[in-house]
ZAKOL-646276 format. One record per residue (C-alpha): residue number from 1; residue in three letters; x, y, z. Coordinates in nm, 4 decimals, m for minus. Example, Ala and Ser with C-alpha at 12.3 -4.5 7.8 and 13.67 -1.06 7.14 Angstrom:
<pts>
1/ALA/1.2300/m0.4500/0.7800
2/SER/1.3670/m0.1060/0.7140
</pts>
This chain:
<pts>
1/MET/13.0907/7.6836/15.5840
2/ILE/12.8414/7.4255/15.4535
3/LEU/13.1059/7.1570/15.4041
4/THR/13.2507/7.2142/15.7529
5/ALA/12.9049/7.1914/15.9094
6/MET/12.8358/6.8674/15.7213
7/VAL/13.1611/6.7127/15.8449
8/VAL/13.0843/6.8167/16.2045
9/GLU/12.7311/6.6738/16.1728
10/ALA/12.8677/6.3416/16.0451
11/LEU/13.1286/6.3245/16.3258
12/ALA/12.8609/6.3988/16.5866
13/SER/12.6515/6.1172/16.4450
14/LEU/12.9498/5.8814/16.4687
15/ALA/13.0192/5.9829/16.8295
16/ALA/12.6576/5.9483/16.9490
17/PRO/12.6563/5.5691/17.0292
18/TRP/12.9867/5.5628/17.2249
19/PRO/12.8543/5.6975/17.5584
20/LEU/12.6147/5.4012/17.5565
21/LYS/12.9051/5.1577/17.5128
22/ILE/13.0893/5.3172/17.8049
23/VAL/12.7836/5.2884/18.0293
24/ILE/12.7184/4.9226/17.9399
25/ASP/13.0785/4.7929/17.9400
26/ASN/13.2624/5.0128/18.1896
27/VAL/12.9857/5.1237/18.4269
28/VAL/12.7338/4.8366/18.4336
29/GLU/12.9627/4.5413/18.3506
30/GLY/13.2649/4.6863/18.5290
31/ASP/13.5120/4.6124/18.2472
32/PRO/13.8533/4.7829/18.2698
33/VAL/13.8515/5.1407/18.1372
34/PRO/14.0549/5.1744/17.8143
35/ALA/14.3682/5.3868/17.8377
36/TRP/14.2402/5.6419/17.5847
37/LEU/13.9281/5.6950/17.7941
38/VAL/14.1366/5.7425/18.1103
39/LYS/14.3297/6.0169/17.9321
40/VAL/14.0060/6.1846/17.8224
41/LEU/13.8289/6.1638/18.1607
42/GLY/14.1280/6.1784/18.3933
43/PRO/14.2268/5.9061/18.6457
44/ALA/13.9952/6.0299/18.9236
45/LEU/13.6854/6.0468/18.7051
46/ALA/13.7631/5.7163/18.5324
47/ALA/13.7880/5.5420/18.8710
48/SER/13.4331/5.6354/18.9744
49/ARG/13.1509/5.4492/18.7989
50/PRO/12.8782/5.7063/18.8867
51/SER/13.1033/5.9869/18.7674
52/MET/13.1766/5.7985/18.4471
53/ALA/12.8017/5.7441/18.3895
54/ALA/12.7396/6.1164/18.4412
55/ALA/13.0215/6.2031/18.1998
56/ALA/12.8747/5.9623/17.9419
57/ALA/12.5319/6.1217/17.9785
58/ILE/12.6790/6.4688/17.9401
59/ALA/12.8794/6.3552/17.6363
60/MET/12.5590/6.2231/17.4759
61/VAL/12.3898/6.5611/17.5210
62/VAL/12.6972/6.7507/17.3957
63/ALA/12.7206/6.5299/17.0849
64/ALA/12.3508/6.5864/17.0135
65/ALA/12.3869/6.9644/17.0648
66/ILE/12.6910/6.9885/16.8372
67/GLY/12.5192/6.7759/16.5734
68/GLY/12.2030/6.9857/16.5999
69/ALA/12.3953/7.3127/16.5668
70/ALA/12.5859/7.1796/16.2657
71/SER/12.2596/7.0571/16.1118
72/TYR/12.1038/7.4016/16.1602
73/VAL/12.3989/7.5734/15.9934
74/ASP/12.4199/7.3457/15.6927
75/ASN/12.0395/7.3436/15.6461
76/TYR/12.0199/7.7234/15.6618
77/TYR/12.3049/7.7891/15.4234
78/THR/12.2064/7.5095/15.1870
79/GLU/11.8549/7.6542/15.1733
80/SER/12.0024/7.9940/15.0889
81/VAL/12.1971/7.8305/14.8047
82/GLY/11.8832/7.6517/14.6854
83/GLN/11.6798/7.9731/14.6912
84/GLY/11.9533/8.1527/14.4988
85/VAL/11.9744/7.8762/14.2387
86/ALA/11.5947/7.8757/14.1949
87/ASN/11.5791/8.2528/14.1625
88/ASP/11.8627/8.2640/13.9085
89/LEU/11.7109/7.9765/13.7116
90/ARG/11.3662/8.1362/13.7079
91/LEU/11.5120/8.4690/13.5954
92/LYS/11.7137/8.2961/13.3243
93/LEU/11.4033/8.1160/13.1985
94/TYR/11.1887/8.4283/13.2065
95/ASP/11.4566/8.6369/13.0364
96/HIS/11.4812/8.3689/12.7662
97/LEU/11.1030/8.3636/12.7203
98/GLU/11.0878/8.7431/12.7014
99/ARG/11.3255/8.7382/12.4082
100/MET/11.1345/8.4770/12.2097
101/SER/10.9511/8.5945/11.9007
102/PHE/10.5741/8.5820/11.8674
103/ALA/10.6210/8.2749/11.6470
104/TYR/10.7160/8.0773/11.9590
105/TYR/10.4040/8.1771/12.1494
106/ASP/10.1870/8.0975/11.8484
107/THR/10.2627/7.7288/11.9136
108/GLN/10.2895/7.7191/12.2948
109/LYS/10.0343/7.6889/12.5741
110/THR/10.0753/7.9282/12.8627
111/GLY/9.9881/7.6706/13.1313
112/PRO/10.2890/7.4404/13.0772
113/LEU/10.5228/7.7421/13.0619
114/ILE/10.3930/7.8695/13.3962
115/SER/10.4188/7.5179/13.5382
116/THR/10.7849/7.5026/13.4379
117/LEU/10.8581/7.8490/13.5793
118/THR/10.6998/7.7541/13.9125
119/ASP/10.6763/7.3812/13.9835
120/ASP/10.9814/7.2609/13.7899
121/VAL/11.2046/7.5360/13.9243
122/SER/11.0743/7.4540/14.2744
123/ALA/11.1602/7.0855/14.2208
124/VAL/11.5189/7.1831/14.1372
125/GLN/11.5262/7.4139/14.4381
126/ASP/11.4049/7.1360/14.6703
127/PHE/11.6678/6.9011/14.5351
128/VAL/11.9464/7.1555/14.5859
129/SER/11.8200/7.2645/14.9286
130/SER/11.7299/6.9269/15.0769
131/SER/11.8297/6.6285/14.8694
132/THR/12.1810/6.7460/14.7852
133/LEU/12.2488/6.8171/15.1510
134/SER/12.1064/6.4796/15.2534
135/ILE/12.3107/6.2950/14.9924
136/LEU/12.6370/6.4569/15.1024
137/VAL/12.5703/6.4036/15.4739
138/ASP/12.4601/6.0456/15.4118
139/LEU/12.7707/5.9669/15.2074
140/GLU/12.9975/6.1159/15.4746
141/THR/12.8134/5.9200/15.7448
142/ILE/12.8348/5.5928/15.5510
143/VAL/13.2098/5.6262/15.4957
144/GLY/13.2756/5.7201/15.8588
145/MET/13.0624/5.4376/15.9929
146/LEU/13.2268/5.1792/15.7687
147/VAL/13.5653/5.2784/15.9117
148/VAL/13.4452/5.2490/16.2723
149/MET/13.2502/4.9291/16.2039
150/PHE/13.5574/4.7667/16.0473
151/TRP/13.7453/4.8546/16.3635
152/LEU/13.4715/4.7042/16.5820
153/ASN/13.4148/4.3823/16.3846
154/ARG/13.5404/4.3135/16.0357
155/ASP/13.3135/4.0120/15.9674
156/PHE/12.9958/4.2004/16.0562
157/THR/13.1021/4.4942/15.8422
158/LEU/13.1629/4.2714/15.5394
159/LEU/12.8116/4.1350/15.5826
160/VAL/12.6734/4.4897/15.5778
161/ILE/12.8818/4.5838/15.2748
162/ALA/12.7531/4.2772/15.0920
163/ALA/12.3910/4.3816/15.1537
164/ALA/12.4268/4.7450/15.0459
165/PRO/12.4892/4.6727/14.6743
166/LEU/12.1718/4.4637/14.6652
167/LEU/11.9744/4.7714/14.7595
168/LEU/12.1557/4.9908/14.5108
169/VAL/12.1080/4.7402/14.2272
170/PHE/11.7406/4.7177/14.3111
171/VAL/11.7099/5.0953/14.3002
172/ALA/11.8994/5.1196/13.9717
173/ARG/11.6721/4.8635/13.8051
174/PHE/11.3533/5.0596/13.8486
175/LYS/11.5040/5.4113/13.8431
176/LYS/11.4108/5.4489/13.4751
177/ALA/11.0511/5.3486/13.5493
178/VAL/11.0332/5.6054/13.8297
179/LYS/11.1632/5.8789/13.5983
180/THR/10.9166/5.7890/13.3220
181/ALA/10.6267/5.7856/13.5668
182/THR/10.7357/6.1186/13.7159
183/ARG/10.7578/6.2759/13.3707
184/ASP/10.4022/6.1627/13.2974
185/VAL/10.2785/6.3087/13.6268
186/ARG/10.4385/6.6471/13.5514
187/ALA/10.2839/6.6526/13.2042
188/ARG/9.9366/6.5816/13.3450
189/GLU/9.9833/6.8477/13.6142
190/SER/10.0733/7.1012/13.3438
191/ASP/9.7552/7.0098/13.1538
192/THR/9.5499/7.0640/13.4693
193/LEU/9.7111/7.4047/13.5224
194/ALA/9.6353/7.4983/13.1608
195/VAL/9.2660/7.4116/13.2109
196/LEU/9.2526/7.6118/13.5341
197/GLN/9.4223/7.9129/13.3810
198/GLY/9.2015/7.9119/13.0718
199/GLY/8.8855/7.8796/13.2789
200/LEU/8.9747/8.1569/13.5243
201/GLU/9.0850/8.3953/13.2501
202/SER/8.7592/8.3330/13.0606
203/MET/8.5240/8.3242/13.3606
204/ARG/8.2982/8.5968/13.2254
205/THR/8.2546/8.4113/12.8981
206/VAL/8.2006/8.0836/13.0825
207/GLN/7.9251/8.2309/13.2973
208/ALA/7.7734/8.4260/13.0091
209/PHE/7.7217/8.1051/12.8113
210/GLY/7.6282/7.8971/13.1141
211/ALA/7.9219/7.6666/13.0441
212/GLU/8.0247/7.6064/13.4064
213/GLN/7.9534/7.2344/13.3786
214/VAL/8.1585/7.2116/13.0590
215/GLU/8.4612/7.3696/13.2244
216/SER/8.4136/7.1611/13.5390
217/GLY/8.4063/6.8514/13.3185
218/ARG/8.7313/6.9544/13.1503
219/LEU/8.8956/7.0085/13.4878
220/GLN/8.7586/6.6789/13.6171
221/ALA/8.9009/6.4937/13.3146
222/ALA/9.2403/6.6610/13.3544
223/GLY/9.2355/6.5935/13.7283
224/ARG/9.1477/6.2271/13.6768
225/ALA/9.4369/6.1906/13.4303
226/THR/9.6695/6.3475/13.6891
227/ILE/9.5438/6.1127/13.9616
228/ASP/9.5897/5.8066/13.7410
229/ALA/9.9434/5.9122/13.6522
230/ALA/10.0268/5.9831/14.0176
231/LEU/9.8918/5.6435/14.1267
232/ARG/10.0966/5.4657/13.8590
233/ALA/10.4053/5.6479/13.9837
234/ARG/10.3228/5.5666/14.3461
235/LYS/10.2777/5.1987/14.2603
236/ILE/10.6399/5.1902/14.1463
237/LYS/10.7787/5.4030/14.4284
238/ALA/10.5919/5.2016/14.6938
239/LEU/10.8161/4.9011/14.6264
240/LEU/11.1143/5.0740/14.7852
241/SER/11.0217/5.0768/15.1519
242/PRO/10.9196/4.7088/15.1947
243/VAL/11.2194/4.5743/15.0009
244/ILE/11.4641/4.7904/15.1966
245/ALA/11.2948/4.7069/15.5275
246/VAL/11.3311/4.3315/15.4631
247/VAL/11.7007/4.3615/15.3703
248/VAL/11.7716/4.5743/15.6792
249/ALA/11.5833/4.3308/15.9032
250/VAL/11.7778/4.0295/15.7672
251/CYS/12.1151/4.2026/15.8227
252/THR/12.0162/4.3175/16.1734
253/ALA/11.8933/3.9698/16.2669
254/LEU/12.2165/3.8080/16.1479
255/VAL/12.4308/4.0567/16.3407
256/LEU/12.2163/4.0193/16.6524
257/TRP/12.2352/3.6380/16.6376
258/ARG/12.6074/3.6243/16.5657
259/GLY/12.6840/3.8983/16.8184
260/SER/12.4978/3.7123/17.0934
261/VAL/12.7047/3.4001/17.0205
262/LEU/13.0265/3.6037/17.0404
263/ILE/12.9220/3.7615/17.3734
264/LEU/12.8482/3.4176/17.5203
265/ALA/13.1894/3.3019/17.3959
266/GLY/13.3515/3.6024/17.5658
267/THR/13.5029/3.7436/17.2457
268/MET/13.2747/4.0471/17.2229
269/THR/13.1273/4.2804/17.4832
270/ALA/12.7605/4.3734/17.5099
271/GLY/12.8564/4.7389/17.4711
272/ALA/13.0449/4.6684/17.1478
273/LEU/12.7419/4.4818/17.0072
274/THR/12.5160/4.7689/17.1158
275/VAL/12.7380/5.0219/16.9413
276/PHE/12.7570/4.8047/16.6306
277/LEU/12.3787/4.7650/16.6199
278/ALA/12.3409/5.1408/16.6651
279/TYR/12.5835/5.1971/16.3766
280/LEU/12.4034/4.9342/16.1728
281/GLY/12.0754/5.1225/16.2109
282/LYS/12.2467/5.4507/16.1345
283/PHE/12.4290/5.2953/15.8403
284/PHE/12.1158/5.1645/15.6733
285/LYS/11.9253/5.4863/15.7392
286/PRO/12.1373/5.6866/15.4905
287/VAL/12.1388/5.3870/15.2547
288/GLN/11.7584/5.3878/15.2759
289/ASP/11.7513/5.7634/15.2264
290/LEU/11.9750/5.7390/14.9215
291/ALA/11.7541/5.4665/14.7783
292/LYS/11.4327/5.6569/14.8486
293/MET/11.5934/5.9690/14.7077
294/SER/11.5584/5.8186/14.3620
295/ASN/11.2160/5.9849/14.3632
296/SER/11.3657/6.3289/14.4329
297/ILE/11.6386/6.2658/14.1773
298/ALA/11.3780/6.1615/13.9190
299/GLN/11.1709/6.4735/13.9891
300/ALA/11.4767/6.6959/13.9588
301/ASN/11.5820/6.5215/13.6358
302/VAL/11.2377/6.5642/13.4812
303/ALA/11.2259/6.9265/13.5966
304/LEU/11.5669/6.9959/13.4417
305/GLU/11.4581/6.8268/13.1182
306/ARG/11.1520/7.0496/13.0967
307/ILE/11.3556/7.3599/13.1786
308/GLN/11.6219/7.2671/12.9251
309/SER/11.3575/7.1992/12.6596
310/ILE/11.2649/7.5686/12.6817
311/LEU/11.6203/7.6978/12.6941
312/ASP/11.7172/7.4811/12.3957
313/VAL/11.4569/7.6470/12.1731
314/ASP/11.6089/7.9499/12.0074
315/MET/11.3228/8.1359/11.8412
316/ARG/11.4435/8.4797/11.9364
317/VAL/11.4262/8.7581/11.6828
318/PRO/11.7849/8.7457/11.5508
319/GLU/12.0015/9.0531/11.5507
320/ARG/12.2431/9.0967/11.2674
321/ALA/12.6110/9.1356/11.3390
322/GLY/12.6807/9.5036/11.3729
323/ALA/12.3173/9.6008/11.4437
324/GLN/12.3052/9.9435/11.6073
325/PRO/12.0412/10.1368/11.8005
326/PRO/11.8744/10.3626/11.5428
327/ALA/11.8934/10.7401/11.5455
328/PRO/11.5668/10.9199/11.6250
329/PHE/11.3179/10.8215/11.3532
330/ARG/11.1657/11.0730/11.1160
331/GLY/10.8948/10.8142/11.0483
332/ALA/10.9265/10.7141/10.6821
333/ILE/10.8162/10.3508/10.6400
334/ALA/10.8468/10.1348/10.3296
335/PHE/10.7492/9.7739/10.2511
336/GLU/10.9479/9.6389/9.9583
337/HIS/10.7912/9.3227/9.8108
338/VAL/10.7407/9.1729/10.1559
339/ALA/10.6150/8.8164/10.2010
340/PHE/10.5463/8.6326/10.5258
341/SER/10.3952/8.3051/10.6435
342/TYR/10.3394/8.1578/10.9875
343/ARG/10.3648/7.8138/10.8265
344/ARG/10.5503/7.7340/10.5083
345/ASP/10.2417/7.5954/10.3372
346/ALA/10.0155/7.8890/10.4280
347/PRO/10.1462/8.2334/10.3214
348/VAL/9.9700/8.5271/10.4853
349/ILE/10.1122/8.8053/10.2682
350/THR/10.2885/8.7367/9.9402
351/ASP/10.4030/9.0627/9.7783
352/VAL/10.3245/9.3751/9.9800
353/HIS/10.4716/9.6957/9.8442
354/PHE/10.3877/10.0468/9.9665
355/SER/10.5548/10.3454/10.1331
356/VAL/10.4585/10.5980/10.3998
357/ALA/10.5998/10.9488/10.4319
358/PRO/10.6999/11.0893/10.7719
359/GLY/10.4009/11.2182/10.9667
360/GLN/10.1390/11.0508/10.7484
361/PHE/9.8204/10.8950/10.8846
362/VAL/9.7778/10.5566/10.7131
363/GLY/9.4849/10.3164/10.7371
364/LEU/9.5190/9.9419/10.6794
365/VAL/9.1893/9.7838/10.5777
366/GLY/9.0707/9.4609/10.4237
367/THR/8.8725/9.1495/10.4889
368/THR/8.9479/8.9239/10.7848
369/GLY/9.2705/8.7294/10.7294
370/SER/9.4008/8.9643/10.4617
371/GLY/9.7237/9.0338/10.6560
372/LYS/9.6609/9.3709/10.8255
373/SER/9.7870/9.2718/11.1725
374/THR/10.0761/9.0810/11.0183
375/ILE/10.1981/9.3924/10.8379
376/ALA/10.1784/9.5935/11.1602
377/SER/10.3715/9.3191/11.3444
378/LEU/10.6584/9.3270/11.0942
379/ILE/10.7454/9.6906/11.1651
380/PRO/10.8590/9.6393/11.5290
381/ARG/10.9989/9.2957/11.4317
382/PHE/10.7577/9.0810/11.6280
383/TYR/10.8195/8.8657/11.3215
384/ASP/11.0672/8.8937/11.0353
385/PRO/10.9529/8.8708/10.6714
386/THR/11.0303/8.5525/10.4826
387/SER/11.1301/8.7701/10.1881
388/GLY/11.1510/9.1379/10.1034
389/ARG/11.2434/9.4259/10.3334
390/VAL/11.0764/9.6587/10.5819
391/LEU/11.2490/9.9959/10.5947
392/ILE/11.2285/10.2868/10.8364
393/ASP/11.3922/10.6084/10.7134
394/GLY/11.5511/10.4005/10.4369
395/ARG/11.7161/10.1555/10.6791
396/ASP/11.6262/9.7869/10.7025
397/VAL/11.4714/9.7290/11.0457
398/ARG/11.6879/9.4170/11.0778
399/ASP/11.9935/9.6431/11.0928
400/CYS/11.8572/9.8002/11.4126
401/THR/11.8781/9.6473/11.7575
402/VAL/11.5387/9.5127/11.8619
403/GLU/11.5378/9.7175/12.1823
404/GLY/11.6324/10.0392/12.0052
405/LEU/11.3746/9.9807/11.7319
406/ARG/11.0812/9.9144/11.9639
407/ARG/11.1695/10.2026/12.1936
408/GLN/11.0665/10.4428/11.9154
409/ILE/10.7355/10.2735/11.8301
410/GLY/10.4153/10.3208/12.0284
411/PHE/10.1180/10.0845/12.0384
412/VAL/9.7491/10.1199/12.1179
413/LEU/9.5855/9.7805/12.0815
414/GLN/9.2258/9.6622/12.0624
415/GLU/9.2312/9.5891/12.4342
416/THR/9.4762/9.7652/12.6625
417/VAL/9.6407/9.5252/12.9060
418/LEU/9.6836/9.6766/13.2500
419/PHE/9.9248/9.5357/13.5050
420/PRO/9.9102/9.5035/13.8851
421/GLY/9.9999/9.8393/14.0342
422/THR/9.8626/10.1910/14.0394
423/VAL/9.7213/10.3996/13.7565
424/ARG/10.0444/10.6014/13.7655
425/ASP/10.2529/10.2829/13.7292
426/ASN/10.0507/10.1694/13.4283
427/ILE/10.0882/10.4978/13.2434
428/ALA/10.4598/10.5216/13.3272
429/TYR/10.4996/10.1640/13.1942
430/GLY/10.5386/10.3199/12.8500
431/ARG/10.8536/10.5067/12.9461
432/SER/11.1135/10.4082/13.2008
433/GLY/11.1791/10.6914/13.4430
434/ALA/10.8732/10.8973/13.3466
435/THR/10.8141/11.1813/13.5933
436/ASP/10.4821/11.2526/13.7648
437/ALA/10.4435/11.5655/13.5536
438/GLN/10.4911/11.3659/13.2330
439/VAL/10.2398/11.1033/13.3475
440/ILE/9.9759/11.3636/13.4308
441/ALA/10.0370/11.5562/13.1080
442/ALA/9.9955/11.2355/12.9046
443/ALA/9.6740/11.1508/13.0903
444/LYS/9.5292/11.4948/13.0197
445/LEU/9.6060/11.4671/12.6481
446/ALA/9.4444/11.1208/12.6444
447/ASN/9.1242/11.2520/12.8092
448/ALA/9.1983/11.0265/13.1064
449/ASP/9.2799/11.2812/13.3777
450/GLU/8.9141/11.3584/13.4521
451/PHE/8.8070/11.0027/13.5371
452/ILE/9.1398/10.9270/13.7109
453/ALA/9.0814/11.2238/13.9434
454/ARG/8.7472/11.0683/14.0463
455/LEU/8.9098/10.7402/14.1504
456/PRO/8.9438/10.6829/14.5278
457/ARG/9.3150/10.7622/14.5351
458/GLY/9.3572/10.9330/14.2007
459/TYR/9.6744/10.8316/14.0195
460/ASP/9.7744/10.6179/14.3182
461/THR/9.4621/10.4000/14.2943
462/PRO/9.5620/10.0319/14.2738
463/LEU/9.4126/9.8554/13.9736
464/GLY/9.2645/9.5079/13.9823
465/GLU/9.3899/9.2284/13.7616
466/ARG/9.3800/9.3396/13.3963
467/GLY/9.2194/9.6659/13.5072
468/ASN/8.8967/9.5097/13.6338
469/GLY/8.6738/9.7843/13.7681
470/LEU/8.7461/10.0202/13.4792
471/SER/8.5328/10.0456/13.1680
472/GLY/8.6706/9.9532/12.8275
473/GLY/8.6950/10.3190/12.7309
474/GLN/8.8815/10.4060/13.0504
475/ARG/9.1309/10.1252/12.9933
476/GLN/9.1854/10.2414/12.6361
477/ARG/9.2487/10.5993/12.7468
478/ILE/9.5089/10.4773/12.9962
479/GLY/9.6624/10.2842/12.7043
480/ILE/9.6707/10.6040/12.4988
481/ALA/9.8350/10.7897/12.7874
482/ARG/10.0901/10.5097/12.8107
483/ALA/10.1731/10.5589/12.4426
484/LEU/10.1780/10.9388/12.4764
485/VAL/10.4229/10.9387/12.7667
486/ARG/10.6587/10.7433/12.5435
487/ASN/10.6430/11.0174/12.2777
488/PRO/10.7183/10.7770/11.9879
489/PRO/10.7704/10.9030/11.6316
490/ILE/10.5836/10.5977/11.4935
491/LEU/10.2476/10.4834/11.6262
492/ILE/10.0587/10.1609/11.5514
493/LEU/9.6874/10.1438/11.6320
494/ASP/9.5232/9.8017/11.6146
495/GLU/9.1430/9.8372/11.6264
496/PRO/9.1639/10.0716/11.9301
497/THR/8.7881/10.1452/11.9317
498/ALA/8.6503/9.8139/11.8036
499/SER/8.4929/9.7048/12.1332
500/LEU/8.3710/10.0457/12.2539
501/ASP/8.0306/10.2074/12.2560
502/ALA/7.9714/10.5361/12.0718
503/GLU/8.0332/10.7609/12.3735
504/SER/8.3530/10.5821/12.4762
505/GLU/8.4676/10.5745/12.1146
506/LYS/8.4387/10.9534/12.0872
507/LEU/8.6435/11.0074/12.4032
508/VAL/8.9075/10.7614/12.2838
509/MET/8.9185/10.9142/11.9360
510/ASP/8.9656/11.2595/12.0874
511/GLY/9.2604/11.1230/12.2823
512/LEU/9.3964/10.9531/11.9713
513/GLU/9.3873/11.2812/11.7794
514/CYS/9.6258/11.4303/12.0357
515/LEU/9.8400/11.1192/12.0193
516/MET/9.8633/11.1162/11.6390
517/LYS/9.9759/11.4755/11.5916
518/GLY/10.3220/11.4987/11.4349
519/ARG/10.3685/11.1203/11.4170
520/THR/10.3604/10.8533/11.1512
521/VAL/10.0485/10.6523/11.2297
522/LEU/9.9396/10.3127/11.0972
523/THR/9.5936/10.2139/11.2076
524/ILE/9.4229/9.8812/11.1497
525/THR/9.0488/9.9169/11.1477
526/HIS/8.7211/9.7738/11.0295
527/ARG/8.5389/10.0995/11.1070
528/LEU/8.6112/10.2915/10.7900
529/ASN/8.4589/10.6131/10.9248
530/THR/8.7656/10.6468/11.1526
531/ILE/9.0062/10.6769/10.8566
532/HIS/8.8188/10.9060/10.6145
533/ALA/9.0815/11.1741/10.6820
534/ALA/9.3780/10.9369/10.6392
535/ASP/9.6579/11.0544/10.4098
536/LEU/9.6820/10.7029/10.2685
537/ILE/9.4580/10.3972/10.2873
538/VAL/9.6144/10.0624/10.1975
539/VAL/9.3572/9.8002/10.0976
540/LEU/9.4653/9.4390/10.1442
541/ASP/9.3099/9.1320/9.9913
542/GLY/9.4491/8.7793/9.9873
543/GLY/9.7912/8.8864/10.1141
544/LEU/9.8379/9.1518/9.8441
545/VAL/9.7892/9.5272/9.8209
546/ALA/9.4667/9.5411/9.6235
547/ASP/9.4539/9.9216/9.6121
548/GLN/9.5830/10.2321/9.7874
549/GLY/9.4978/10.5984/9.7944
550/THR/9.2880/10.8495/9.9849
551/HIS/8.9292/10.7835/10.0850
552/ASP/8.7888/10.9887/9.7980
553/GLU/9.0207/10.8269/9.5412
554/LEU/8.9296/10.4752/9.6513
555/ILE/8.5560/10.5498/9.6526
556/ALA/8.5861/10.6941/9.3028
557/ARG/8.7664/10.3833/9.1741
558/GLY/8.4925/10.1568/9.3066
559/GLY/8.7051/9.8621/9.4198
560/LEU/8.7090/9.6522/9.7362
561/TYR/8.7298/9.9575/9.9609
562/ALA/8.4203/10.1073/9.8019
563/ASP/8.2359/9.7778/9.8532
564/LEU/8.3379/9.7644/10.2205
565/HIS/8.2400/10.1274/10.2700
566/ARG/7.9008/10.0791/10.1031
567/THR/7.8331/9.7738/10.3215
568/GLN/7.8987/9.9735/10.6378
569/GLN/7.6784/10.2621/10.5202
570/GLU/7.3782/10.0413/10.4429
571/PRO/7.1173/10.0184/10.7193
572/GLU/7.1213/9.6938/10.9124
573/ALA/6.8794/9.4319/10.7885
574/SER/6.6014/9.3599/11.0333
575/CYS/6.5616/9.0133/11.1750
576/PRO/6.2822/8.8121/11.0105
577/VAL/5.9648/8.7863/11.2141
578/THR/5.8917/8.4301/11.3241
</pts>
């Protein structure tokens, strides 16, 4: 369909100047009508100059209408192809990013990734939708016009052919510079997006510290760098139009001069020169477009490079050959001499060894940087240990498929992230296909049903970005409901009450008690009063298990845990009076 429409469009463009030749040569000048035209028009119509002029005018309109219809068809269907390519490419990128381990995101900025998913994919889409179509139509038009121009006047055509390579050589010489400049512009634009995203996401902190001018200065610096890069790129690209215009003008002037001489000599008609000049303008238009398209090609190349740079990085959590979805977990967890480091020269944990029985409530405590969150991240394989093994029910977690493993683990984090959608959608996020009854039951167990019922539309109340409009305790209780609806046999709690006031903390802890029943629970906390009843407390220090036992056992031994507990029990020192 697209190819046929392009061919029809090119043929309509070739036919457009011929009615003008007929009017000038056969109607105005009165030259004999060619035999082929007599066959097309018929003897009666060809014998009447007014009728022939009317036929030429109608033919001009018909050619334009056919060309316009063909242009509409190929533009519409090419756009549909471009949209499909962009959508598939964006999905492929996003799917790839979703499968990357946390180690990848530890070293990446979000802004450039978003820029690639949006701007770079759009650049490829524009090239496929517009530039590709233009290139194909222009090439077809150039070939067709060369054939007709050779038939009209071989010498003039050779002159045109001689000029075209000059343009192409000129374009080729600075194509690399255009691509380099375009790459720099895209990099600066990504930096600007990163500044914008960071500022908007942290607006409360910015305003709280009165740092508006600081953030504006950062954006101004990033914007100035983008402007400078864009101006350098424009300086290069701006050379195209004047150089091409001069070459086209020289060729047109030579043809006009030589054609006038031939008309005076009687070896060429005015209509033939008019048609040739029309073709000459049409011929150089696609040549100009192809030359100017170096900018679009450079943008598409840079966009594809940036897209490929993401797809080439394989930092996914690897699955072993033969990995299988695990059977329902009983909840036994064991760390066997596990070591892990984010960087080779900086180990986080070096030799962690402990075990958890099914259904136990385990607390992970220690000083900041001791490896608590790292240990919790190794269980669902957000990272893999550099040595040692993590076992669930006696099976190495690396022998399980990542999807099957994580489906049986629930999470309540320090800050629950809520997504665009309703309250119901956010609770059901924890379990695909959760019914309304299951959502409501989970909310009731999490002590969330009462405040949800007071919302304007109850469970169908749309939530703002990141749950703005809800208190921290309300967001946490929705997070607990999300974990409850999943009904996981293993639960990981990462400081779930750290940022809450006393009243909110009690409501959240009541919800957590319902959530923890009958499950293996690992909780990371600095508030030791929340784990006094834990079956096992693992104390970490310097990447090692410094001690483990119940609260009473650890207090009796008087180690690091006892020191931390005593520090939290001491009354806060008053500020010195100044």
